[in-house]
C-alpha atoms as one frame of an Amber mdcrd trajectory, in Angstrom:
protein
   0.000   0.000   0.000   2.742   2.464   0.931   4.918   2.048  -2.206   2.204
   2.905  -4.794   1.183   5.907  -2.679   4.824   7.111  -2.555   5.147   6.732
  -6.320   1.980   8.773  -6.765   3.324  11.557  -4.493   6.663  11.614  -6.343
   4.924  11.720  -9.712   2.684  14.603  -8.647   5.695  16.495  -7.250   7.609
  15.984 -10.474   4.676  17.263 -12.538   4.286  20.306 -10.300   7.991  21.103
 -10.608   7.803  20.783 -14.375   4.823  23.147 -14.571   6.595  25.641 -12.300
   9.704  25.523 -14.493   7.745  26.119 -17.687   5.843  29.029 -16.123   8.875
  30.556 -14.418   9.893  34.049 -15.563  12.969  33.878 -17.747  12.415  30.261
 -18.738  13.263  29.488 -22.353   9.599  29.277 -23.402   9.122  32.974 -22.582
  12.532  34.278 -23.590  13.295  36.319 -26.679  14.405  34.275 -29.664  17.728
  35.508 -31.022  20.052  34.188 -33.736  23.240  32.424 -32.656  25.383  35.319
 -33.859  24.974  38.964 -34.871  27.081  41.925 -36.020  26.248  45.475 -34.892
  27.722  48.717 -36.234  28.510  51.335 -33.594  30.675  54.271 -32.613  34.447
  53.923 -32.412  36.315  52.268 -29.545  36.398  54.576 -26.524  33.088  56.288
 -27.296  30.108  55.980 -24.964  28.142  54.311 -27.764  30.770  51.586 -28.082
  30.799  51.042 -24.322  27.019  50.692 -24.205  26.858  48.316 -27.179  29.618
  46.214 -25.581  27.751  45.958 -22.271  24.538  44.898 -24.013  26.388  42.398
 -26.211  27.906  40.841 -23.091  24.464  40.572 -21.475  23.042  38.889 -24.605
  25.912  36.414 -24.568  25.374  35.558 -20.908  21.616  35.097 -21.142  21.073
  33.768 -24.661  24.494  32.497 -25.695  24.391  34.824 -28.724  27.809  35.769
 -30.110  27.953  39.453 -31.102  30.716  41.207 -33.012  30.880  44.995 -32.972
  31.853  46.859 -36.137  33.040  50.281 -34.916  33.530  53.422 -37.006  34.371
  57.016 -36.244  32.197  58.477 -39.027  28.478  58.634 -39.801  28.945  57.082
 -43.247  31.165  54.373 -41.789  28.393  53.344 -39.384  25.584  53.607 -41.945
  27.264  51.828 -44.877  27.206  48.312 -43.362  23.590  48.811 -42.280  22.560
  49.891 -45.782  24.491  46.968 -47.284  22.822  44.507 -44.864  26.211  43.505
 -43.439  25.031  44.149 -39.873  21.822  43.257 -38.047  21.440  46.782 -36.649
  23.359  49.938 -35.856  23.916  51.630 -32.506  23.797  55.132 -33.996  23.296
  58.780 -33.045  22.216  61.900 -34.952  23.212  60.372 -38.287  19.846  58.587
 -38.009  18.102  61.956 -38.350  20.396  63.209 -41.111  20.037  59.940 -43.058
  16.245  59.822 -42.666  15.998  63.467 -43.770  18.545  63.266 -46.611  20.749
  66.013 -45.148  24.496  66.780 -44.995  26.475  63.596 -45.776  23.238  61.978
 -46.981  22.232  64.713 -49.457  24.247  63.006 -52.212  23.031  60.968 -55.186
  24.381  57.826 -53.483  22.193  58.290 -50.401  19.106  60.463 -50.103  16.398
  59.928 -47.435  16.830  56.501 -45.862  13.753  54.575 -44.697  15.006  53.956
 -41.163  13.223  52.697 -38.065  14.184  52.352 -34.405  14.082  49.421 -32.005
  14.892  51.454 -28.880  16.547  54.863 -28.437  18.602  55.737 -25.349  18.009
  59.278 -23.987  21.194  61.281 -23.496  21.747  64.917 -22.640  23.940  67.219
 -24.696  25.297  70.470 -23.349  27.218  73.660 -23.935  30.213  73.915 -21.633
  31.835  77.215 -20.738  34.267  78.218 -18.008  33.449  80.027 -14.802  36.330
  82.343 -15.704  34.490  83.501 -18.858  31.553  84.966 -16.930  29.135  83.436
 -19.450  25.986  82.427 -17.560  23.240  82.067 -20.198  23.101  81.160 -23.878
  22.385  84.773 -24.843  25.698  85.727 -23.186  27.535  83.908 -26.016  27.102
  86.945 -28.256  30.533  88.077 -29.466  32.248  85.074 -27.832  34.458  82.363
 -29.410  32.431  79.248 -30.271  33.838  75.891 -31.373  33.131  74.498 -34.833
  34.315  71.090 -36.056  34.354  70.804 -39.888  32.862  67.515 -41.069  30.952
  66.975 -37.816  27.354  68.075 -38.516  26.084  66.236 -35.440  27.996  68.795
 -33.327  27.607  71.875 -35.501  23.868  71.523 -36.119  23.292  71.187 -32.379
  25.359  74.302 -31.693  23.345  76.178 -34.353  20.158  75.141 -32.537  21.618
  76.041 -29.138  22.512  79.518 -30.363  18.933  79.900 -31.614  17.713  79.157
 -28.078  19.404  82.393 -27.037  18.178  84.296 -30.098  21.607  84.107 -31.761
  23.143  82.820 -35.007  26.714  82.119 -36.111  26.855  85.728 -37.330  26.624
  86.856 -33.699  29.656  84.866 -32.507  33.273  84.179 -33.459  33.657  80.723
 -35.032  36.795  78.852 -33.926  37.546  75.665 -35.867  38.981  72.510 -34.297
  39.892  69.248 -36.080  37.908  66.973 -33.764  35.514  66.725 -30.823  38.384
  65.917 -28.450  40.422  68.866 -29.695  37.432  71.160 -29.165  37.096  70.007
 -25.553  40.818  70.460 -25.011  40.587  73.929 -26.578  38.126  74.952 -23.872
  40.558  73.865 -21.164  43.448  75.652 -22.888  41.513  78.907 -23.283  41.354
  78.777 -27.093  37.538  78.964 -27.146  34.741  80.122 -24.852  32.089  77.446
 -25.445  31.853  73.924 -26.845  29.204  71.256 -27.414  29.976  68.299 -25.167
  28.381  65.547 -23.096  28.400  66.164 -19.351  30.283  62.968 -18.506  33.221
  63.570 -20.874  36.473  62.937 -19.014  37.918  66.292 -20.090  35.018  68.092
 -18.402  35.998  66.615 -15.033  39.476  67.940 -15.719  38.081  71.374 -16.546
  35.932  71.352 -13.402  39.006  71.004 -11.183  41.150  73.453 -13.172  41.630
  77.142 -12.255  39.327  78.083 -15.172  36.393  76.163 -13.689  33.358  74.670
 -15.441  29.883  76.074 -16.089  27.002  74.450 -17.974  24.602  76.744 -19.821
  21.010  75.998 -18.726  18.093  75.308 -21.113  15.057  75.645 -18.808  11.848
  74.153 -20.254   9.812  77.169 -19.116  11.632  79.288 -21.727   8.982  78.411
 -24.326  10.228  80.849 -26.971  13.800  79.591 -26.668  12.723  75.980 -27.018
  10.473  76.819 -29.974  13.404  78.412 -31.829  15.695  75.511 -30.973  13.476
  72.582 -31.968  12.664  74.285 -35.260  16.291  73.577 -36.192  16.712  70.321
 -34.257  13.261  68.717 -33.724  14.760  65.667 -32.018  15.766  67.673 -28.918
  13.658  67.509 -25.732  14.032  68.968 -22.202  15.908  66.725 -19.768  16.935
  67.271 -16.145  20.477  65.904 -16.028  21.838  64.554 -12.727  25.054  62.909
 -13.990  28.257  64.613 -15.083  31.090  66.907 -14.073  29.798  69.294 -11.425
  26.301  67.786 -11.639  24.624  65.638  -8.986  21.044  64.627  -8.093  21.170
  67.487  -5.560  22.509  69.922  -8.193  20.699  68.972 -11.449  20.513  71.126
 -14.552  17.991  71.370 -17.399  19.618  70.469 -20.705  18.518  69.409 -24.187
  18.335  65.652 -24.664  18.684  63.653 -27.835  18.932  59.921 -28.482  22.301
  58.166 -28.341  22.747  55.423 -29.099  19.692  54.466 -31.143  19.265  50.832
 -32.178  18.525  51.357 -35.858  17.255  49.142 -38.686  15.546  49.697 -42.033
  11.750  49.716 -42.295  11.735  46.372 -44.139  13.530  44.555 -41.305  11.702
  41.373 -40.234   9.140  42.494 -37.587   9.681  39.286 -35.601  13.434  39.941
 -35.406  12.778  43.503 -34.191  10.173  42.287 -31.696  12.663  39.801 -30.225
  15.461  42.383 -30.170  13.282  44.759 -28.137  12.253  41.884 -25.872  15.858
  40.785 -25.381  16.861  44.332 -24.442  14.125  44.313 -21.804  14.863  40.804
 -20.503  18.605  41.455 -20.081  18.178  44.923 -18.558  19.202  43.770 -15.073
  22.406  42.295 -16.506  23.667  45.492 -18.168  22.029  48.360 -16.246  24.942
  48.521 -13.785  27.667  48.697 -16.432  27.689  52.520 -16.342  25.694  55.362
 -14.817  23.930  56.010 -18.144  22.768  52.412 -18.699  19.560  52.556 -16.572
  18.041  54.854 -19.231  17.783  51.807 -21.524  14.669  50.864 -19.519  11.899
  50.595 -22.122   9.804  53.245 -20.352  12.590  55.693 -21.295  14.065  54.248
 -24.504  10.807  52.952 -25.992   8.951  56.258 -26.323   9.229  59.178 -28.785
  10.401  61.647 -29.811  13.467  60.237 -31.539  15.341  60.674 -34.817  13.177
  58.245 -36.808   9.900  56.350 -36.320   9.854  53.191 -34.209   9.629  49.874
 -36.071   6.332  47.975 -36.070   8.030  44.991 -34.412   9.260  47.146 -31.521
   5.834  48.778 -31.184   4.228  45.345 -30.860   6.428  44.541 -27.857   6.065
  47.999 -26.320   2.282  47.656 -26.530   2.458  44.301 -24.751   4.411  45.945
 -21.925   2.014  48.900 -21.662   4.650  51.434 -22.713   3.269  52.494 -26.113
   0.485  55.095 -25.955  -1.964  56.680 -28.380   0.157  59.828 -28.289   3.251
  57.805 -29.208   1.397  56.224 -32.126   0.237  59.630 -33.366   3.835  60.885
 -33.284   5.034  57.774 -35.115   2.358  58.075 -37.807   3.273  61.716 -38.403
   6.965  60.861 -38.776   6.238  58.031 -41.217   4.071  60.378 -43.318   6.845
  62.995 -43.212   9.417  60.468 -44.429   7.172  59.253 -47.246   6.859  62.868
 -48.415  10.665  63.199 -48.422  11.129  59.911 -50.264   8.655  60.988 -52.970
  10.536  64.289 -53.316  13.780  62.330 -53.664  12.416  60.271 -56.545  11.365
  63.517 -58.231  14.853  64.977 -57.704  16.535  61.948 -59.274  14.224  62.065
 -62.288  14.811  65.781 -62.817  18.562  65.345 -62.368  18.616  62.999 -65.355
  16.262  65.146 -67.430  18.106  68.388 -66.702  21.593  66.783 -66.798  22.534
  68.183 -63.391  26.093  67.373 -62.328  26.653  65.554 -59.037  28.624  68.403
 -57.474  25.573  70.660 -57.901  23.052  68.008 -56.911  22.953  68.744 -53.156
  21.820  72.334 -53.717  19.255  71.113 -56.275  17.926  68.421 -53.913  17.618
  70.752 -50.940  15.510  73.129 -53.013  13.121  70.334 -54.039  13.103  69.056
 -50.446  12.132  72.496 -49.085   9.358  72.828 -51.660   7.941  69.415 -50.749
   7.929  70.179 -47.022   6.372  73.592 -47.617   3.332  71.837 -49.086
């Protein structure tokens, strides 16, 4: 009598354990489905974007066993080329997403034009204008007549500075442009007294150096209650939003500052990317969050409540939206924003086709094509 009863108890226990395992959070049945290997394009070694992609790749490897190779580049075209050629699964990109989607700057050439890009998730990141305490510059409007950094070939920096000047009612005609060969050189120029203001992220190592130097560090504020300033700024850079920064040189949770925020890095794909792949990528980012969120102070902002909502530099992909809806993150307002951006991009893409047709008909040379395209682009958007 006892032995059959014991067998029955053991069998029931085994079945209960099996059910519990299947239902357990994180069990394979509920996990994201990823390929065995992937390649991602990203910023160059040493950049914050590379660090973040590396931390996420490590988390994917630990949880899913997926092998990920990073393909770094120091230029916008270098990061976009492998994505356009389908040599990478996605790109961890920055403002080149906006320029590529809009067909501007490096992407206003016959070889590029407006790219039909979509986002999986987009990490919020502040961007700032650093000055020195020694300069006496307190507000953006105080930059009038001052020396301002400009990095040729770096539209992601220069366009932002143009927008920042507009916040204070200024243009490049109101300041003295000082050219530097690179972002790092521009930051160093501020420390060395060769310029009065530079576009920089608050956690840049050189800013901590400036903070402790005799020149001192001051961040120009961009308070959200300055409605007119923000209206002028987002007209030039519509991807910027108000953000109360608590991390960086001279900045703490007790001493925050209002700054513009943009998205960096942004996990980017083309619109025709398999929706199931995108859905699982978004899900994997969410499921591994606890594994990578401690890699750096900026990593917690990959939480989908922050990285899965607009505005951003391109619309979100339908596969990502499906997952974000499941998690209760995606709202009607987010969908309205996304629909508007998709319609905007379709208008640009139609204008591009018109520009290419007219180029052939009018025998326009490539070196004059950018000016020709921008005129057609402006006309299309004016409608």
